[in-house]
MIBA-45669 format. One record per residue: chain; x negated, y, z of N, C-alpha, C in turn; residue in one letter. Coordinates in Angstrom, 1 decimal. Atoms other than C-alpha are relative to their C-alpha. Layout:
BEGIN
+--------+--------+--------+--------+--------+--------+--------+--------+--------+--------+---------+
| cadena |     nX |     nY |     nZ |    caX |    caY |    caZ |     cX |     cY |     cZ | residuo |
+--------+--------+--------+--------+--------+--------+--------+--------+--------+--------+---------+
|      A |      X |      Y |      Z |      X |      Y |      Z |      X |      Y |      Z |       A |
...
+--------+--------+--------+--------+--------+--------+--------+--------+--------+--------+---------+
# end
This chain:
BEGIN
+--------+--------+--------+--------+--------+--------+--------+--------+--------+--------+---------+
| cadena |     nX |     nY |     nZ |    caX |    caY |    caZ |     cX |     cY |     cZ | residuo |
+--------+--------+--------+--------+--------+--------+--------+--------+--------+--------+---------+
|      A |    0.2 |   -1.4 |    0.5 |   88.4 |   21.3 |  -16.8 |    1.3 |    0.7 |   -0.4 |       M |
|      A |   -1.3 |   -0.6 |    0.5 |   91.8 |   21.8 |  -18.5 |    0.9 |    0.4 |    1.2 |       E |
|      A |   -0.8 |   -0.4 |   -1.1 |   93.5 |   21.9 |  -15.1 |   -0.5 |    1.3 |    0.6 |       K |
|      A |    0.5 |   -1.3 |   -0.5 |   91.2 |   24.7 |  -13.9 |    0.4 |    1.1 |   -0.9 |       I |
|      A |   -0.4 |   -1.1 |    0.9 |   91.9 |   26.7 |  -17.0 |    1.5 |    0.3 |    0.1 |       V |
|      A |   -1.4 |   -0.2 |   -0.2 |   95.6 |   26.2 |  -16.6 |    0.3 |    0.8 |    1.3 |       R |
|      A |   -0.2 |   -0.7 |   -1.3 |   95.4 |   27.2 |  -12.9 |   -0.4 |    1.5 |   -0.1 |       Q |
|      A |    0.5 |   -1.4 |    0.2 |   93.4 |   30.3 |  -13.9 |    1.0 |    0.9 |   -0.8 |       A |
|      A |   -1.0 |   -0.7 |    0.8 |   96.0 |   31.3 |  -16.5 |    1.2 |    0.3 |    0.8 |       L |
|      A |   -1.2 |   -0.2 |   -0.8 |   98.9 |   30.8 |  -14.2 |   -0.2 |    1.0 |    1.1 |       L |
|      A |    0.4 |   -1.0 |   -1.0 |   97.1 |   32.8 |  -11.5 |   -0.1 |    1.4 |   -0.6 |       Y |
|      A |    0.1 |   -1.3 |    0.6 |   96.3 |   35.6 |  -13.9 |    1.4 |    0.6 |   -0.2 |       D |
|      A |   -1.3 |   -0.5 |    0.3 |  100.0 |   35.9 |  -14.8 |    0.9 |    0.2 |    1.2 |       F |
|      A |   -0.9 |    0.0 |   -1.1 |  101.7 |   35.2 |  -11.6 |   -0.6 |    0.1 |    1.4 |       Y |
|      A |    0.7 |    0.0 |   -1.3 |   99.1 |   35.4 |   -8.8 |    0.5 |    1.1 |    0.9 |       G |
|      A |   -0.4 |   -1.1 |   -0.8 |  100.4 |   38.8 |   -7.6 |    1.4 |   -0.3 |    0.7 |       E |
|      A |   -1.3 |    0.4 |   -0.6 |  103.7 |   37.0 |   -6.7 |   -0.2 |   -0.8 |    1.3 |       L |
|      A |    0.3 |    0.8 |   -1.2 |  101.9 |   35.0 |   -4.0 |   -0.3 |    1.0 |    1.1 |       L |
|      A |    0.3 |   -0.9 |   -1.1 |  101.3 |   36.5 |   -0.6 |   -1.6 |    0.2 |    0.0 |       T |
|      A |    1.5 |   -0.2 |   -0.1 |   97.8 |   37.9 |    0.2 |   -0.7 |   -1.1 |    0.6 |       E |
|      A |    0.6 |    1.2 |   -0.7 |   97.1 |   35.0 |    2.5 |   -0.2 |   -1.2 |   -1.0 |       H |
|      A |    0.0 |    1.1 |    1.0 |   98.0 |   32.5 |   -0.3 |   -1.0 |    0.3 |   -1.1 |       Q |
|      A |    0.9 |   -0.3 |    1.1 |   96.0 |   34.4 |   -2.9 |   -1.5 |   -0.2 |    0.5 |       R |
|      A |    1.3 |    0.1 |   -0.5 |   92.9 |   34.5 |   -0.7 |   -0.5 |   -1.4 |    0.1 |       N |
|      A |    0.4 |    1.4 |   -0.1 |   92.9 |   30.8 |    0.0 |    0.0 |   -0.7 |   -1.3 |       I |
|      A |    0.0 |    0.6 |    1.3 |   93.8 |   29.9 |   -3.5 |   -1.2 |    0.4 |   -0.8 |       Y |
|      A |    1.2 |   -0.4 |    0.7 |   91.0 |   32.0 |   -4.9 |   -1.3 |   -0.7 |    0.5 |       E |
|      A |    1.2 |    0.7 |   -0.5 |   88.5 |   30.4 |   -2.5 |   -0.1 |   -1.4 |   -0.5 |       D |
|      A |    0.0 |    1.4 |    0.5 |   89.6 |   26.9 |   -3.6 |   -0.3 |   -0.1 |   -1.4 |       A |
|      A |    0.1 |    0.2 |    1.5 |   90.0 |   27.4 |   -7.3 |   -1.1 |    0.8 |   -0.6 |       V |
|      A |    1.0 |   -0.8 |    0.7 |   87.7 |   30.2 |   -8.3 |   -1.4 |    0.0 |    0.7 |       F |
|      A |    1.3 |    0.0 |   -0.7 |   85.0 |   30.2 |   -5.6 |   -0.5 |   -1.4 |    0.3 |       N |
|      A |    0.3 |    1.4 |   -0.1 |   85.0 |   26.4 |   -5.5 |   -0.5 |   -0.4 |    1.5 |       D |
|      A |    0.3 |    0.4 |   -1.3 |   84.9 |   26.2 |   -1.7 |    0.8 |   -1.3 |    0.4 |       L |
|      A |   -0.7 |    1.2 |   -0.4 |   85.8 |   22.9 |   -0.1 |    1.1 |    0.3 |    1.0 |       S |
|      A |   -1.1 |   -0.2 |   -0.9 |   88.9 |   22.4 |    2.0 |   -0.5 |    0.3 |    1.4 |       L |
|      A |    0.6 |   -0.2 |   -1.3 |   86.7 |   22.2 |    5.1 |   -0.6 |    1.4 |    0.2 |       G |
|      A |    0.5 |   -1.3 |   -0.1 |   84.9 |   25.4 |    4.3 |    1.0 |    1.1 |    0.2 |       E |
|      A |   -1.1 |   -1.0 |   -0.1 |   88.1 |   27.3 |    3.8 |    0.7 |   -0.1 |    1.4 |       I |
|      A |   -0.6 |    0.2 |   -1.3 |   89.6 |   25.8 |    6.9 |   -0.8 |    0.6 |    1.1 |       A |
|      A |    0.9 |   -0.6 |   -1.0 |   86.6 |   26.8 |    9.0 |    0.0 |    1.5 |    0.0 |       G |
|      A |    0.0 |   -1.5 |    0.1 |   86.6 |   30.4 |    7.7 |    1.4 |    0.6 |    0.4 |       E |
|      A |   -1.3 |   -0.5 |   -0.2 |   90.4 |   30.8 |    8.1 |    0.6 |   -0.5 |    1.4 |       R |
|      A |   -0.5 |    0.5 |   -1.3 |   90.8 |   28.9 |   11.4 |    1.3 |   -0.8 |   -0.1 |       G |
|      A |   -1.1 |    0.9 |    0.2 |   93.3 |   26.4 |   10.0 |   -0.5 |   -1.3 |   -0.3 |       I |
|      A |    0.5 |    1.4 |    0.2 |   93.2 |   22.7 |    9.4 |   -0.2 |   -0.2 |   -1.5 |       S |
|      A |    0.2 |    0.4 |    1.4 |   92.0 |   21.1 |    6.2 |    1.3 |   -0.4 |   -0.7 |       R |
|      A |   -1.3 |    0.4 |    0.6 |   95.5 |   19.6 |    5.7 |    0.8 |    1.3 |   -0.3 |       Q |
|      A |   -0.7 |   -1.2 |    0.2 |   96.9 |   23.1 |    6.1 |   -0.4 |    0.7 |   -1.3 |       G |
|      A |    0.6 |   -0.6 |    1.3 |   94.6 |   24.4 |    3.3 |    0.5 |   -0.8 |   -1.2 |       V |
|      A |   -0.5 |    0.9 |    1.1 |   95.5 |   21.4 |    1.1 |    1.4 |    0.3 |   -0.3 |       H |
|      A |   -1.4 |   -0.3 |    0.2 |   99.2 |   22.0 |    1.6 |    0.3 |    1.3 |   -0.6 |       D |
|      A |   -0.2 |   -1.4 |    0.5 |   99.0 |   25.7 |    0.9 |   -0.4 |    0.0 |   -1.5 |       L |
|      A |    0.5 |    0.0 |    1.4 |   97.0 |   25.1 |   -2.3 |    1.0 |   -0.7 |   -0.9 |       I |
|      A |   -1.1 |    0.8 |    0.7 |   99.6 |   22.5 |   -3.4 |    1.2 |    0.9 |   -0.2 |       H |
|      A |   -1.2 |   -0.9 |    0.1 |  102.5 |   24.9 |   -2.6 |   -0.3 |    1.1 |   -1.0 |       R |
|      A |    0.3 |   -1.1 |    1.0 |  100.7 |   27.7 |   -4.6 |    0.1 |   -0.5 |   -1.4 |       C |
|      A |    0.0 |    0.6 |    1.3 |  100.2 |   25.4 |   -7.6 |    1.5 |   -0.2 |   -0.4 |       D |
|      A |   -1.4 |    0.3 |    0.4 |  103.9 |   24.4 |   -7.5 |    0.7 |    1.3 |   -0.2 |       R |
|      A |   -0.6 |   -1.3 |    0.2 |  105.0 |   28.0 |   -7.1 |   -0.4 |    0.6 |   -1.4 |       A |
|      A |    0.5 |   -0.6 |    1.3 |  102.9 |   29.2 |  -10.1 |    0.6 |   -0.8 |   -1.1 |       L |
|      A |   -0.6 |    0.8 |    1.1 |  104.2 |   26.3 |  -12.2 |    1.5 |    0.3 |   -0.1 |       E |
|      A |   -1.4 |   -0.4 |    0.0 |  107.8 |   27.2 |  -11.2 |    0.2 |    1.3 |   -0.7 |       E |
|      A |   -0.1 |   -1.3 |    0.7 |  107.3 |   30.8 |  -12.3 |   -0.2 |   -0.2 |   -1.5 |       Y |
|      A |    0.2 |    0.2 |    1.4 |  106.0 |   29.6 |  -15.6 |    1.2 |   -0.7 |   -0.6 |       E |
|      A |   -1.2 |    0.6 |    0.5 |  109.0 |   27.3 |  -16.0 |    1.1 |    0.9 |   -0.3 |       E |
|      A |   -1.1 |   -0.9 |    0.1 |  111.3 |   30.2 |  -15.6 |   -0.3 |    1.2 |   -1.0 |       K |
|      A |    0.3 |   -1.2 |    0.8 |  109.4 |   33.0 |  -17.4 |   -0.8 |   -0.3 |   -1.3 |       L |
|      A |    0.7 |    0.4 |    1.2 |  107.2 |   31.2 |  -19.9 |   -1.1 |    1.0 |   -0.6 |       H |
|      A |    0.9 |   -1.0 |    0.4 |  104.6 |   34.0 |  -20.0 |   -1.3 |   -0.6 |   -0.5 |       L |
|      A |    1.2 |    0.6 |    0.5 |  101.6 |   31.7 |  -20.4 |    0.2 |   -0.7 |   -1.3 |       V |
|      A |   -0.3 |    0.6 |    1.2 |  103.3 |   29.8 |  -23.1 |    0.1 |    1.0 |   -1.2 |       E |
|      A |   -0.1 |   -1.1 |    1.0 |  104.1 |   33.0 |  -25.0 |   -1.4 |    0.6 |   -0.3 |       K |
|      A |    1.4 |   -0.5 |    0.2 |  100.5 |   34.2 |  -24.5 |   -0.8 |   -0.9 |   -0.9 |       F |
|      A |    0.7 |    1.0 |    0.8 |   99.1 |   31.0 |  -25.9 |    0.5 |    0.0 |   -1.5 |       E |
|      A |   -0.6 |   -0.1 |    1.3 |  101.5 |   31.2 |  -28.9 |   -0.5 |    1.2 |   -0.8 |       L |
|      A |    0.5 |   -1.2 |    0.6 |  100.5 |   34.8 |  -29.6 |   -1.4 |   -0.1 |   -0.4 |       A |
|      A |    1.5 |    0.1 |    0.3 |   96.8 |   34.0 |  -29.4 |   -0.2 |   -0.9 |   -1.2 |       K |
|      A |    0.1 |    0.9 |    1.1 |   97.3 |   31.1 |  -31.8 |    0.4 |    0.7 |   -1.3 |       G |
|      A |   -0.5 |   -0.7 |    1.2 |   99.2 |   33.3 |  -34.2 |   -1.1 |    1.0 |   -0.5 |       R |
|      A |    1.0 |   -1.0 |    0.4 |   96.5 |   36.0 |  -34.2 |   -1.2 |   -0.7 |   -0.6 |       V |
|      A |    1.1 |    0.8 |    0.6 |   93.8 |   33.3 |  -34.8 |    0.4 |   -0.4 |   -1.4 |       R |
|      A |   -0.4 |    0.4 |    1.4 |   95.8 |   32.1 |  -37.8 |    0.0 |    1.2 |   -0.9 |       R |
|      A |    0.0 |   -1.2 |    0.9 |   96.2 |   35.6 |  -39.2 |   -1.5 |    0.3 |   -0.4 |       I |
|      A |    1.4 |   -0.2 |    0.3 |   92.4 |   36.0 |  -38.9 |   -0.5 |   -1.0 |   -1.0 |       L |
|      A |    0.4 |    1.0 |    0.9 |   91.8 |   32.7 |  -40.6 |    0.5 |    0.2 |   -1.4 |       E |
|      A |   -0.6 |   -0.2 |    1.3 |   94.2 |   33.5 |  -43.5 |   -0.6 |    1.2 |   -0.6 |       L |
|      A |    0.6 |   -1.2 |    0.5 |   92.7 |   37.0 |  -43.9 |   -1.4 |   -0.3 |   -0.5 |       A |
|      A |    1.4 |    0.3 |    0.5 |   89.2 |   35.6 |  -44.1 |    0.0 |   -0.9 |   -1.2 |       Q |
|      A |   -0.1 |    1.0 |    1.2 |   90.2 |   32.8 |  -46.5 |    0.4 |    0.8 |   -1.3 |       E |
|      A |   -0.5 |   -0.6 |    1.2 |   91.9 |   35.2 |  -48.9 |   -0.8 |    1.3 |   -0.3 |       T |
|      A |    0.7 |   -1.3 |    0.2 |   89.5 |   38.2 |  -48.6 |   -0.7 |    0.1 |   -1.4 |       E |
|      A |    0.7 |    0.0 |    1.2 |   87.5 |   37.2 |  -51.6 |    0.9 |   -0.1 |   -1.2 |       G |
|      A |   -1.0 |    0.2 |    1.1 |   90.6 |   36.5 |  -53.7 |    0.7 |    1.2 |   -0.4 |       E |
|      A |   -0.7 |   -1.2 |    0.2 |   91.9 |   40.0 |  -53.6 |   -0.8 |    1.0 |   -0.8 |       R |
|      A |    0.7 |   -1.0 |    0.7 |   91.1 |   42.9 |  -55.9 |   -0.7 |    1.0 |    1.0 |       P |
|      A |    0.8 |   -0.8 |   -0.8 |   88.5 |   45.3 |  -54.6 |    0.8 |    1.1 |    0.8 |       E |
|      A |   -0.8 |   -1.0 |   -0.6 |   91.2 |   47.9 |  -53.9 |    0.7 |   -0.4 |    1.3 |       S |
|      A |   -0.6 |    0.6 |   -1.2 |   92.7 |   45.6 |  -51.2 |   -0.9 |   -0.5 |    1.0 |       E |
|      A |    1.0 |    0.6 |   -0.9 |   89.5 |   44.4 |  -49.6 |   -0.1 |    0.8 |    1.3 |       S |
|      A |    0.1 |   -0.8 |   -1.2 |   89.5 |   47.3 |  -47.1 |    1.1 |   -0.4 |    1.0 |       G |
|      A |   -1.1 |    0.4 |   -0.9 |   92.9 |   46.2 |  -45.8 |   -0.3 |   -1.3 |    0.7 |       R |
|      A |    0.3 |    1.3 |   -0.6 |   91.7 |   42.7 |  -45.3 |   -1.0 |    0.1 |    1.1 |       F |
|      A |    1.0 |   -0.3 |   -1.0 |   88.7 |   43.9 |  -43.4 |    0.6 |    0.5 |    1.2 |       R |
|      A |   -0.7 |   -0.6 |   -1.2 |   91.0 |   46.0 |  -41.2 |    0.8 |   -1.1 |    0.7 |       E |
|      A |   -0.7 |    1.1 |   -0.6 |   93.2 |   43.0 |  -40.6 |   -0.9 |   -0.9 |    0.8 |       I |
|      A |    1.0 |    0.8 |   -0.7 |   90.2 |   40.9 |  -39.6 |   -0.5 |    0.7 |    1.2 |       C |
|      A |    0.5 |   -0.7 |   -1.2 |   88.9 |   43.6 |  -37.3 |    1.0 |    0.1 |    1.1 |       R |
|      A |   -1.0 |   -0.1 |   -1.0 |   92.2 |   44.1 |  -35.6 |    0.3 |   -1.4 |    0.7 |       I |
|      A |   -0.2 |    1.4 |   -0.5 |   92.7 |   40.3 |  -35.2 |   -1.1 |   -0.3 |    1.0 |       S |
|      A |    1.2 |    0.3 |   -1.0 |   89.2 |   40.0 |  -33.6 |    0.2 |    0.7 |    1.3 |       R |
|      A |   -0.2 |   -0.8 |   -1.2 |   90.0 |   42.8 |  -31.2 |    1.1 |   -0.5 |    0.8 |       E |
|      A |   -1.1 |    0.6 |   -0.8 |   93.3 |   41.3 |  -30.2 |   -0.5 |   -1.3 |    0.7 |       L |
|      A |    0.5 |    1.2 |   -0.6 |   91.6 |   37.9 |  -29.6 |   -0.9 |    0.3 |    1.1 |       L |
|      A |    0.9 |   -0.3 |   -1.2 |   89.0 |   39.5 |  -27.4 |    0.8 |    0.5 |    1.2 |       E |
|      A |   -0.8 |   -0.5 |   -1.1 |   91.7 |   41.3 |  -25.4 |    0.8 |   -1.1 |    0.6 |       E |
|      A |   -0.8 |    1.1 |   -0.5 |   93.8 |   38.1 |  -25.1 |   -0.9 |   -1.0 |    0.8 |       L |
+--------+--------+--------+--------+--------+--------+--------+--------+--------+--------+---------+
# end
């Protein structure tokens, strides 16, 4: 499962850098869960050709991440927002009433950011 999540994240960030042909086959294999044989039959290529293309796409997406680190930065930002939310929720009851509105706002914004991420 973790591999599929990673593939999805990499594709979300770098998929547009693949050719349309690569994207179509990669989406069929990874997101639509079609077998190599099904994809090969639909596209008129060999199962080995589909396998090789998927492998090349995985490698290309990983290479983009090695150079740009966008997924890594995304995960770090998401973790930091989660931590802000945790800290705000932990300290909300410890603050004077005059500050409680600020903490609720921090919690609200943090939740919104986590939903967007």
